Structures are given as C-alpha cells and as structure tokens.
C-alpha positions, -999 to +999 in steps of 0.1 A: +405-236+124+437-230+109+451-241+076+482-239+056+494-248+021+525-265+013+540-286-013+561-318-016+570-335-050+543-335-073+516-328-044+500-298-031+492-302+008+465-285+027+469-291+064+438-284+086+439-280+123+410-276+147+373-280+137+361-282+101+322-274+107+298-248+097+319-220+109+350-227+091+338-249+061+331-219+037+366-206+042+383-240+036+359-247+007+367-214-010+404-224-006+398-256-023+375-241-051+404-218-059+429-245-058+407-267-080+405-242-108+442-242-116+465-268-104+471-301-122+486-316-092+475-343-066+460-327-037+466-341-002+443-330+026+465-336+058+437-341+087+463-348+115+454-316+132+417-320+126+396-326+159+362-324+146+343-325+113+306-318+109+285-325+079+293-292+065+331-302+065+322-336+050+304-317+020+337-297+016+358-327+013+331-346-011+330-315-033+369-313-034+370-348-043+344-345-070+364-316-085+396-335-084+381-365-100+363-344-128+398-331-137+415-362-136+433-356-106+436-373-072+425-361-037+443-380-009+433-377+028+458-385+055+464-384+093+427-388+103+424-390+141+403-420+152+371-399+159+373-382+124+380-416+107+346-427+125+327-399+112+340-406+076+333-443+079+297-439+094+289-415+065+301-442+041+331-421+028+358-444+043+356-468+012+349-439-014+378-415-005+415-424-009+425-422+030+461-430+041+475-433+076+498-404+074+514-376+052+544-400+043+520-426+030+500-402+009+531-388-008+544-423-017 
C-alpha cells in the first residue's frame, strides 16, 4: 500500500494504491485523522489505484466521512475499480458516500 497527498483547486487529494486492509488501514487512518484535525478543504480520496479493500479499510473511509461531515466538509471518493465499488455497494455504502467516476469528476 502506498499513498500520496496532492492538492487541486480547493481540494486535498489522497491517492491510495494497492490494498487497503488490516495491515495498511492503521497508517491510512492516521493520515486521515491528522488531516481531519486541521484542513477546512474538501477531501478527495482517489481510489483509482486501489486493488482491494477489506472491512478494516471500509471503517477508515466511514470514519473519515463522519469526521468531514461533522466539520461541515465533504469527502468525495473517486476512481473505484469494479471490484472495490462492489464491496462498497454490498456494504450499503454506495448510496451513503459521494462516489464519482474519476478524479476530474470529483474536482468539478
């Protein structure tokens, strides 16, 4: 699992690559916790490089969404590969989270 931070316009973007599972979720969760405590901007989670997500990864995304919402900010997910999108949909999160097809759509 690798992740990188970038910015575009009024959004901060965290691009995740690889597997978001019980091994990598704590590190990504920490990044998102630290982010949530200071930035007033929209957070885009770019999942175009995400190959697998487990329940631990889903918890990290749900927690980030709750923190953003509590602070009056948005979390937008984008670029979910078919398998990853199916996991979100099976967990009932496909309709609860703001999911866009790609980064360009997330930034617009």
